[in-house]
C-alpha positions as CSV (number, residue, x, y, z in Angstrom):
1,M,-25.5,58.9,-5.1
2,N,-27.8,56.9,-7.4
3,K,-26.7,56.7,-11.0
4,E,-29.2,57.2,-13.7
5,F,-29.2,55.2,-17.0
6,D,-31.2,57.1,-19.6
7,F,-31.3,55.5,-23.1
8,N,-32.0,58.8,-25.0
9,L,-29.7,60.8,-27.2
10,E,-26.7,59.8,-25.0
11,S,-27.6,56.1,-25.8
12,S,-28.0,57.0,-29.5
13,K,-24.5,58.4,-29.7
14,A,-23.0,55.6,-27.6
15,L,-24.5,53.0,-30.0
16,F,-23.5,54.9,-33.1
17,N,-19.9,55.8,-32.0
18,N,-19.2,52.4,-30.3
19,A,-20.7,50.1,-32.9
20,T,-18.3,47.5,-34.3
21,V,-19.6,47.9,-37.8
22,G,-19.1,50.8,-40.2
23,I,-22.4,52.8,-40.4
24,L,-23.1,55.2,-43.2
25,A,-26.2,57.4,-43.7
26,V,-26.9,58.7,-47.3
27,N,-29.7,61.0,-48.4
28,G,-31.9,60.5,-51.5
29,E,-29.3,62.1,-53.8
30,G,-26.5,59.7,-52.7
31,N,-24.7,62.3,-50.6
32,I,-23.1,61.1,-47.4
33,I,-24.6,62.8,-44.3
34,M,-23.3,60.7,-41.4
35,A,-20.6,58.2,-40.8
36,N,-19.4,56.6,-37.6
37,G,-15.8,56.3,-36.3
38,H,-15.5,52.6,-37.3
39,L,-16.3,53.4,-40.9
40,L,-13.6,56.1,-40.9
41,K,-11.1,53.5,-39.7
42,Q,-12.2,51.0,-42.3
43,F,-11.8,53.4,-45.2
44,G,-8.7,55.2,-43.9
45,Y,-10.2,58.7,-43.3
46,D,-9.1,60.9,-40.4
47,N,-12.2,63.1,-40.0
48,V,-15.9,62.7,-40.9
49,S,-15.7,66.1,-42.6
50,E,-13.8,64.4,-45.4
51,L,-16.9,62.4,-46.3
52,I,-19.8,64.6,-45.4
53,G,-21.5,65.9,-48.7
54,Q,-19.5,63.5,-50.9
55,K,-21.2,61.0,-53.2
56,V,-21.3,57.5,-51.6
57,E,-19.5,56.3,-54.8
58,L,-16.3,57.8,-53.3
59,L,-16.0,54.6,-51.2
60,I,-16.5,52.3,-54.2
61,P,-13.8,51.2,-56.7
62,K,-13.9,53.3,-59.9
63,N,-14.9,50.4,-62.2
64,S,-18.1,49.8,-60.1
65,R,-19.2,53.4,-59.6
66,E,-21.4,53.9,-62.6
67,K,-23.3,50.6,-62.0
68,H,-23.7,51.4,-58.3
69,A,-25.2,54.8,-59.1
70,K,-28.0,53.0,-61.1
71,H,-28.5,50.5,-58.2
72,R,-28.7,53.4,-55.8
73,W,-31.4,55.0,-57.8
74,D,-33.3,51.7,-58.1
75,Y,-33.1,51.2,-54.3
76,N,-34.6,54.7,-53.6
77,E,-37.5,53.8,-55.9
78,H,-38.1,50.5,-54.0
79,P,-36.4,50.6,-50.6
80,Q,-36.2,47.6,-48.4
81,S,-34.0,46.3,-45.6
82,R,-31.8,43.6,-47.0
83,P,-28.2,42.4,-47.6
84,M,-26.5,44.2,-50.5
85,G,-25.1,42.3,-53.5
86,I,-26.3,38.8,-52.7
87,G,-24.0,36.3,-54.5
88,M,-21.5,39.0,-55.4
89,D,-18.1,40.0,-54.1
90,L,-18.4,43.6,-52.9
91,M,-15.3,45.8,-52.5
92,G,-14.6,49.0,-50.7
93,L,-12.1,51.7,-51.7
94,R,-9.9,53.2,-49.0
95,K,-8.6,56.8,-49.0
96,N,-5.1,55.5,-50.0
97,G,-6.5,53.8,-53.1
98,T,-6.4,50.2,-51.8
99,Q,-9.4,47.9,-52.0
100,F,-10.8,45.5,-49.5
101,P,-13.7,43.0,-49.4
102,V,-16.9,44.1,-47.6
103,E,-20.2,42.8,-46.5
104,I,-23.1,45.3,-46.5
105,S,-26.6,45.3,-45.1
106,L,-29.1,48.1,-46.2
107,G,-31.8,49.8,-44.2
108,H,-34.0,52.8,-44.9
109,Y,-35.9,55.6,-43.1
110,K,-37.3,59.0,-43.8
111,I,-36.9,62.5,-42.4
112,G,-40.0,64.3,-43.5
113,D,-40.6,63.2,-47.1
114,E,-37.0,62.8,-47.9
115,P,-35.8,59.1,-48.2
116,H,-32.5,58.2,-46.5
117,A,-30.5,54.9,-46.7
118,L,-28.4,53.3,-44.0
119,A,-25.5,51.0,-44.8
120,F,-24.0,48.7,-42.2
121,I,-20.5,47.7,-43.5
122,N,-18.2,44.9,-42.4
123,D,-14.6,44.5,-43.5
124,I,-14.4,40.8,-44.3
125,T,-10.7,40.7,-45.5
126,Q,-9.8,38.1,-42.9
127,R,-12.8,35.9,-43.7
128,K,-11.9,35.9,-47.4
129,E,-8.2,35.0,-46.6
130,I,-9.4,32.1,-44.5
131,E,-11.8,30.8,-47.1
132,N,-9.1,31.0,-49.8
133,K,-6.4,29.2,-47.8
134,I,-8.6,26.9,-45.7
135,I,-6.1,27.3,-42.8
136,S,-7.6,29.1,-39.9
137,L,-11.4,28.9,-39.8
138,N,-11.9,31.7,-37.2
139,T,-12.3,35.3,-38.1
140,K,-13.2,38.4,-36.2
141,L,-16.3,40.0,-37.5
142,E,-15.6,43.4,-36.2
143,E,-13.3,45.6,-34.1
144,K,-13.9,45.7,-30.4
145,V,-16.4,48.3,-29.1
146,E,-14.5,51.4,-28.0
147,S,-15.9,53.5,-25.2
148,R,-14.7,57.0,-24.8
149,T,-16.7,58.3,-21.9
150,Q,-15.3,61.8,-21.9
151,Q,-16.0,62.2,-25.7
152,L,-19.5,60.9,-25.2
153,S,-20.2,63.3,-22.3
154,E,-18.9,66.3,-24.3
155,T,-21.0,65.4,-27.3
156,V,-24.1,65.1,-25.2
157,Q,-23.5,68.5,-23.5
158,K,-22.9,70.2,-26.9
159,L,-26.0,68.7,-28.4
160,E,-28.2,69.7,-25.4
161,Q,-26.8,73.2,-25.7
162,Q,-27.6,73.3,-29.3
163,I,-31.2,72.1,-28.6
164,K,-31.7,75.1,-26.3
165,E,-30.3,77.6,-28.7
166,T,-31.5,76.8,-32.2
167,E,-34.4,75.2,-34.1
168,A,-31.8,73.5,-36.2
169,A,-30.5,71.6,-33.2
170,R,-34.0,70.3,-32.5
171,G,-34.0,68.8,-36.1
172,E,-30.6,67.2,-35.2
173,L,-32.1,65.6,-32.2
174,M,-35.0,64.2,-34.2
175,R,-32.5,62.7,-36.7
176,A,-30.5,61.3,-33.9
177,H,-33.6,59.5,-32.5
178,V,-34.5,58.2,-36.0
179,F,-31.0,57.1,-36.4
180,E,-30.9,55.3,-33.1
181,D,-34.1,53.5,-33.9
182,A,-32.6,52.5,-37.3
183,I,-29.5,51.1,-35.6
184,L,-31.4,49.1,-33.1
185,T,-33.8,47.7,-35.7
186,Y,-31.6,47.1,-38.7
187,A,-28.1,46.5,-37.2
188,G,-28.4,42.8,-37.7
189,A,-26.9,42.2,-34.3
190,I,-28.1,41.5,-30.8
191,I,-27.8,44.7,-28.8
192,I,-28.3,44.6,-25.0
193,A,-27.5,47.3,-22.5
194,T,-27.7,47.1,-18.7
195,D,-27.3,49.3,-15.7
196,E,-24.2,49.1,-13.5
197,K,-25.6,46.1,-11.7
198,G,-26.1,44.2,-14.9
199,I,-29.9,44.5,-15.0
200,I,-31.1,44.7,-18.6
201,Q,-32.3,48.2,-19.7
202,L,-32.3,47.8,-23.5
203,F,-33.2,44.8,-25.6
204,N,-33.4,45.4,-29.3
205,P,-35.7,43.7,-31.8
206,V,-32.9,41.5,-33.1
207,A,-32.4,40.2,-29.6
208,E,-36.1,39.5,-29.3
209,R,-36.1,37.5,-32.5
210,M,-32.9,35.5,-31.9
211,L,-33.3,34.8,-28.2
212,G,-37.1,34.3,-28.1
213,Y,-37.9,36.8,-25.3
214,K,-39.9,40.0,-25.5
215,A,-38.2,43.1,-24.3
216,E,-40.8,43.6,-21.5
217,E,-40.0,40.1,-20.2
218,V,-36.4,40.8,-19.5
219,T,-36.0,44.6,-19.1
220,G,-35.5,45.6,-15.5
221,K,-35.7,41.9,-14.4
222,H,-32.8,39.8,-15.7
223,T,-29.0,40.0,-16.4
224,F,-26.8,38.6,-19.1
225,E,-26.7,35.3,-17.2
226,L,-30.2,34.5,-18.5
227,F,-28.8,33.8,-22.0
228,H,-25.5,32.1,-21.1
229,D,-24.8,28.3,-20.8
230,K,-23.9,27.5,-17.1
231,D,-21.2,25.0,-17.9
232,E,-19.5,27.4,-20.4
233,T,-19.7,30.2,-17.8
234,L,-18.0,28.0,-15.2
235,Q,-15.3,27.1,-17.7
236,R,-14.7,30.7,-18.7
237,A,-14.6,31.8,-15.1
238,E,-11.7,29.5,-14.5
239,E,-9.9,30.6,-17.7
240,F,-10.3,34.3,-17.0
241,S,-9.2,33.8,-13.4
242,K,-5.9,32.3,-14.6
243,E,-5.6,34.9,-17.4
244,L,-6.2,37.9,-15.1
245,D,-4.5,36.4,-12.1
246,M,-7.5,37.1,-9.9
247,E,-10.6,35.3,-8.8
248,I,-13.5,35.6,-11.2
249,K,-16.7,34.2,-9.8
250,P,-19.1,32.3,-12.2
251,G,-22.0,34.5,-13.2
252,L,-22.3,38.2,-14.2
253,E,-18.7,38.8,-13.0
254,T,-17.5,36.4,-15.7
255,Y,-19.0,38.4,-18.5
256,V,-18.0,41.9,-17.4
257,A,-14.7,41.5,-15.5
258,K,-12.5,42.4,-18.5
259,S,-14.8,45.3,-19.4
260,K,-14.4,46.7,-15.9
261,L,-10.6,46.6,-16.4
262,N,-10.8,48.2,-19.8
263,I,-9.4,45.0,-21.4
264,Q,-10.7,43.8,-24.7
265,N,-13.7,41.6,-24.0
266,E,-14.6,39.9,-27.3
267,H,-15.1,36.1,-27.3
268,E,-17.1,33.4,-28.9
269,W,-20.0,32.3,-26.7
270,K,-22.9,29.9,-26.9
271,L,-26.1,31.8,-26.2
272,V,-29.2,29.9,-25.0
273,R,-32.6,30.7,-26.5
274,R,-35.9,30.6,-24.6
275,D,-36.6,27.1,-26.1
276,A,-33.2,25.9,-24.6
277,S,-31.6,25.6,-28.1
278,K,-28.1,27.1,-28.4
279,F,-26.2,29.1,-31.1
280,T,-22.7,30.5,-31.4
281,V,-22.1,34.3,-31.4
282,L,-19.1,36.6,-31.4
283,L,-19.9,38.7,-28.3
284,T,-18.3,42.1,-27.4
285,K,-19.1,43.6,-23.9
286,T,-18.1,47.1,-23.1
287,A,-18.4,49.2,-19.9
288,L,-20.3,52.4,-20.2
289,R,-18.9,55.2,-18.0
290,D,-19.9,58.7,-17.1
291,A,-17.8,61.8,-17.3
292,K,-16.0,60.9,-14.1
293,G,-15.1,57.4,-15.3
294,N,-17.7,55.7,-13.1
295,I,-19.4,52.7,-14.6
296,I,-23.1,53.3,-15.3
297,G,-23.8,50.2,-17.3
298,F,-22.6,47.6,-19.8
299,L,-23.2,47.3,-23.6
300,A,-23.2,43.9,-25.3
301,I,-23.2,43.4,-29.1
302,A,-23.5,39.9,-30.4
303,H,-23.4,38.6,-34.0
304,D,-24.7,35.1,-34.8
305,I,-21.8,33.1,-36.4
306,S,-23.5,29.7,-36.3
307,Q,-23.5,29.4,-40.1
308,R,-19.9,30.5,-40.3
309,K,-18.9,27.9,-37.6
310,K,-20.9,25.2,-39.5
311,A,-19.2,26.2,-42.8
312,E,-15.8,26.1,-41.0
313,E,-16.6,22.6,-39.6
314,D,-17.8,21.4,-43.1
315,L,-14.6,22.8,-44.7
316,Q,-12.5,21.0,-42.0
317,K,-14.3,17.7,-42.6
318,A,-13.9,18.1,-46.3
319,L,-10.2,18.8,-45.8
320,E,-9.8,15.8,-43.6
321,K,-11.7,13.6,-46.1
322,E,-9.5,14.9,-48.9
323,K,-6.4,14.0,-46.9
324,E,-7.8,10.6,-46.0
325,L,-8.5,9.9,-49.7
326,G,-5.0,11.2,-50.6
327,E,-3.5,8.8,-48.1
328,L,-5.6,6.0,-49.4
329,K,-4.3,6.7,-53.0
330,S,-0.7,6.8,-51.8
331,R,-1.1,3.5,-49.9
332,F,-2.7,2.0,-53.0
333,V,0.2,3.0,-55.2
334,S,2.7,1.7,-52.6
335,M,0.8,-1.6,-52.0
336,A,0.0,-2.1,-55.7
337,S,3.6,-1.8,-56.7
338,H,4.5,-4.4,-54.1
339,E,1.6,-6.8,-54.5
340,F,1.5,-6.7,-58.3
341,R,5.3,-7.3,-58.8
342,T,5.3,-11.0,-57.9
343,P,2.2,-12.2,-59.9
344,L,3.2,-10.1,-62.9
345,S,6.7,-11.6,-62.8
346,T,5.2,-15.1,-62.5
347,I,2.9,-14.4,-65.5
348,L,5.8,-13.1,-67.6
349,S,8.1,-16.0,-66.8
350,S,5.4,-18.7,-67.3
351,A,4.3,-17.2,-70.6
352,Y,7.9,-17.2,-71.8
353,L,8.4,-20.8,-70.8
354,L,5.1,-21.9,-72.4
355,S,6.5,-20.8,-75.7
356,K,9.4,-23.2,-75.2
357,Y,7.2,-26.3,-74.7
358,T,6.0,-27.3,-78.2
359,T,5.7,-31.1,-78.1
360,S,2.9,-33.2,-76.7
361,E,5.3,-34.6,-74.1
362,D,5.6,-31.1,-72.6
363,Q,1.9,-30.9,-71.8
364,P,2.3,-31.5,-68.0
365,K,4.9,-28.6,-68.0
366,R,2.5,-26.4,-70.0
367,Q,-0.4,-27.1,-67.6
368,K,1.8,-26.3,-64.6
369,H,2.6,-22.8,-66.0
370,I,-1.0,-22.3,-67.2
371,D,-2.1,-22.9,-63.6
372,R,0.5,-20.5,-62.3
373,I,-0.8,-17.8,-64.7
374,V,-4.4,-18.4,-63.7
375,S,-3.5,-18.2,-60.0
376,S,-1.5,-15.0,-60.5
377,V,-4.3,-13.4,-62.5
378,T,-6.8,-14.4,-59.7
379,M,-4.5,-12.9,-57.1
380,L,-4.3,-9.6,-59.1
381,T,-8.1,-9.6,-59.5
382,D,-8.7,-10.1,-55.8
383,T,-6.3,-7.3,-55.0
384,L,-8.0,-4.9,-57.4
385,N,-11.4,-5.9,-56.1
386,D,-10.3,-5.1,-52.5
387,F,-9.1,-1.6,-53.5
388,L,-12.3,-0.9,-55.5
389,S,-14.5,-2.1,-52.6
390,V,-12.7,0.2,-50.2
391,G,-13.0,3.1,-52.6
392,K,-16.7,2.6,-53.1
393,I,-17.2,2.3,-49.3
394,E,-15.3,5.6,-48.7
395,E,-17.4,7.4,-51.4
396,G,-20.7,6.1,-50.0
397,K,-21.5,4.2,-53.2
398,V,-22.2,0.8,-51.7
399,Q,-25.9,0.4,-51.0
400,V,-27.5,-2.6,-49.2
401,K,-29.9,-4.4,-51.5
402,W,-32.1,-6.4,-49.1
403,K,-33.4,-9.7,-50.4
404,G,-35.0,-12.8,-49.0
405,F,-33.0,-16.0,-49.8
406,D,-32.0,-19.4,-48.4
407,I,-28.8,-18.8,-46.4
408,T,-27.8,-22.5,-46.4
409,E,-27.8,-22.6,-50.1
410,N,-25.9,-19.4,-50.3
411,I,-23.1,-20.5,-47.9
412,S,-22.8,-24.0,-49.4
413,S,-22.3,-22.4,-52.8
414,I,-19.6,-20.1,-51.5
415,I,-17.8,-23.1,-49.8
416,N,-17.8,-25.1,-53.0
417,E,-16.4,-22.1,-54.9
418,M,-13.6,-21.6,-52.3
419,K,-12.5,-25.2,-52.4
420,S,-10.8,-24.5,-55.8
421,I,-8.2,-22.3,-54.0
422,S,-7.8,-24.5,-50.9
423,K,-4.6,-26.2,-49.8
424,K,-4.1,-29.9,-50.0
425,G,-6.3,-31.8,-47.5
426,Q,-8.2,-28.8,-46.2
427,T,-11.8,-29.6,-45.3
428,F,-14.8,-27.3,-44.8
429,P,-17.5,-28.9,-42.6
430,Y,-20.7,-26.7,-42.4
431,Q,-23.4,-26.8,-39.7
432,H,-26.7,-24.8,-39.7
433,T,-29.4,-24.6,-37.0
434,G,-32.7,-22.8,-37.1
435,E,-34.6,-21.2,-39.9
436,T,-33.0,-21.0,-43.4
437,S,-34.9,-18.1,-45.0
438,V,-33.4,-14.7,-44.1
439,L,-33.4,-11.1,-45.3
440,L,-29.9,-9.7,-46.0
441,D,-27.9,-8.6,-49.0
442,P,-26.7,-11.9,-50.6
443,M,-23.8,-10.3,-52.5
444,L,-22.4,-8.5,-49.5
445,L,-22.8,-11.7,-47.5
446,K,-20.9,-13.6,-50.2
447,H,-18.1,-11.0,-50.1
448,I,-17.9,-11.4,-46.3
449,M,-17.7,-15.2,-46.4
450,M,-15.2,-15.3,-49.2
451,N,-12.9,-12.9,-47.4
452,L,-13.1,-14.9,-44.1
453,L,-12.7,-18.3,-45.9
454,S,-9.8,-16.9,-48.0
455,N,-7.9,-15.8,-44.9
456,A,-8.6,-19.1,-43.2
457,I,-7.2,-21.0,-46.2
458,K,-4.1,-18.8,-46.5
459,F,-3.2,-18.9,-42.8
460,S,-4.0,-22.6,-42.1
461,P,-1.7,-25.5,-43.0
462,E,-2.5,-28.4,-45.3
463,N,-4.8,-31.2,-44.0
464,S,-6.5,-28.8,-41.6
465,T,-10.2,-28.2,-40.8
466,I,-12.0,-24.9,-41.4
467,Q,-15.3,-25.0,-39.5
468,I,-18.3,-22.9,-40.7
469,T,-21.4,-22.6,-38.6
470,C,-24.6,-20.6,-38.9
471,A,-27.5,-20.2,-36.4
472,V,-30.8,-18.4,-36.9
473,E,-32.6,-17.8,-33.6
474,N,-34.4,-15.0,-31.8
475,N,-34.3,-12.5,-34.7
476,H,-30.5,-13.0,-35.0
477,I,-28.2,-14.6,-37.6
478,T,-24.9,-15.7,-36.2
479,L,-22.1,-16.8,-38.6
480,S,-18.8,-18.3,-37.5
481,V,-15.6,-19.2,-39.5
482,K,-13.0,-21.1,-37.3
483,D,-9.6,-22.3,-38.4
484,N,-6.6,-24.0,-36.7
485,G,-4.0,-21.8,-38.3
486,M,-1.2,-19.5,-37.1
487,G,-3.5,-17.2,-35.1
488,I,-3.1,-13.5,-34.3
489,S,-0.9,-12.0,-31.6
490,E,-2.4,-9.8,-28.9
491,E,-0.4,-6.8,-30.1
492,D,-1.8,-7.2,-33.7
493,Q,-5.4,-7.8,-32.5
494,V,-5.8,-4.1,-31.6
495,N,-5.4,-2.9,-35.2
496,L,-6.9,-5.9,-36.9
497,F,-9.7,-4.1,-38.8
498,E,-7.6,-1.0,-39.8
499,R,-7.0,-0.5,-43.5
500,F,-3.8,-2.0,-44.9
501,F,-2.9,-3.5,-41.5
502,R,-1.2,-6.9,-41.6
503,G,-0.1,-9.0,-38.7
504,G,3.6,-9.4,-38.0
505,N,3.5,-13.1,-38.5
506,V,2.0,-13.0,-42.0
507,A,4.3,-10.5,-43.7
508,N,5.6,-13.1,-46.1
509,I,2.1,-14.2,-47.2
510,Q,0.4,-12.4,-50.1
511,G,-2.3,-9.9,-49.1
512,T,-3.4,-6.3,-49.1
513,G,-4.5,-5.8,-45.5
514,L,-7.9,-4.7,-46.7
515,G,-10.1,-7.8,-46.4
516,L,-11.1,-7.6,-42.7
517,H,-11.6,-3.9,-43.0
518,I,-14.1,-4.5,-45.8
519,V,-15.8,-7.4,-43.9
520,K,-16.4,-5.1,-40.9
521,K,-17.8,-2.3,-43.1
522,Y,-20.2,-4.6,-45.0
523,A,-21.3,-6.3,-41.7
524,E,-22.1,-2.9,-40.1
525,M,-24.1,-1.8,-43.2
526,M,-26.4,-4.8,-42.6
527,Y,-26.7,-4.0,-38.9
528,G,-24.1,-6.6,-37.9
529,T,-21.2,-6.7,-35.5
530,I,-18.0,-8.7,-35.8
531,M,-16.0,-10.3,-33.1
532,F,-13.1,-12.7,-33.0
533,K,-11.1,-15.1,-30.8
534,S,-7.5,-15.9,-31.5
535,K,-4.2,-17.2,-30.1
536,L,-0.9,-17.6,-31.8
537,E,-0.5,-21.1,-33.3
538,Q,-4.0,-22.1,-32.0
539,G,-6.2,-20.7,-34.7
540,T,-8.7,-17.9,-35.1
541,E,-12.5,-17.7,-35.0
542,F,-14.5,-14.8,-36.5
543,I,-18.1,-14.4,-35.4
544,I,-20.6,-12.1,-37.1
545,D,-24.0,-11.3,-35.5
546,F,-26.7,-9.8,-37.7
547,K,-29.8,-8.3,-36.1
548,G,-33.3,-7.9,-37.6
549,I,-33.6,-11.0,-39.8
550,Y,-36.9,-11.7,-41.5
551,D,-38.5,-15.2,-42.0
552,M,-39.5,-15.2,-45.7
553,K,-41.8,-18.1,-45.1
554,N,-44.2,-15.8,-43.2
555,E,-44.1,-13.0,-45.8
556,A,-47.2,-14.4,-47.5
């Protein structure tokens, strides 16, 4: 026997009674005239008769009722479909006196000349809890769609009988059709209904707008599969097969298997628009059954949660960033307490001893302690500069200031400056090939070279050579700093550019473990890459390659 699927009054009641949002209809005087089962559950009422005829302010906290009555009057004067209370926290009042946060969308329609208002109400308690605690960034927007086929059949039979018997019943039918159109148009959700084979029979205006198809393009021609991502469908088919302990084939069966078994079928899915773009929805699929329990179709209701997912991701990123900054501060306190102790002690002891040397014969001793104080202050300054540089990088406050300059003069000046902190007998031969005019940030380049040279000086012995080379060729600048110092073990090379990382063989040498991290970040900001070669006790070479140089001689 062929099963008929008629989206008339039966469909209207199915959508109304099975909707996963609270739906409330109010006449022009603010009296409640209709409310669906989901709304009764939200507000804790057992029977719709408890609400019919009551003022809608019954569902609003007492301290907001007077203000709401005025808003209701204003809305009747200028009705429009819109969210209610934009930028405000709206609260609902349950029968037992407890309050809960809600999200409300308003629609309007007329029966004759009398204006009516529709309210679509979501309980957003879970969403509010998640936003306040920033713990779990997933909420359920609604309760699952409940299908009670016997109830639906009995309601339809009673309504049809009333239509035959009284004129009042015909008015009820008219209101039902108006109400059905209002739900389909203003529900704010994609609503799709199919026959028992999954062929689409109903495609509401929201579905047209959000998916990019006209109803006539899909009705009677396509199934849910048209809007689903193939890879996600394949993955879900495997998941559901394991969950249900039965084979679920990829395709339509994946979407309706749980509905056929009367199992809650509510999941996040990625839907595919006509232009191939994707967005995330909370999708509920329910089997529609006749009086005998036979499946006559399927109902799908989907809510776009793309903005919520993005907000959750942004919150998660912000939380991770906050944790990262917290760790950075903790590491700074720990590192600072260690790195500052030795130079501060040196400054204190040298300052004390300086006060004891009062004669001209003590000048060599005074100069020795003055040099120690200067060295310690320089060390403290370098440490603080490293921490400040990392902080500015993390906060995005470091901007590249591109400038044309002579790179040979820049590097030569840096080498001469670094000689003041070099060890006895250390030499710094510098070799350059190619053009000398380049376009980089000279201050960032100076910071890079000073860090590399400082490390080479610290980790190389006296009377050693630190070789600096620079080549400008084929739109590239290649810098190299090579020493013959203690080198870096293979185990330490993996983490060399991590913040605060220090090699196992340099634990007793002053340093913050931030220099190479800063060098890498600055190089990348100028479109550069950094490499290195190193072996224990055979030295280390750092090589930086900058792309996109500009010959300033040709600028004119």
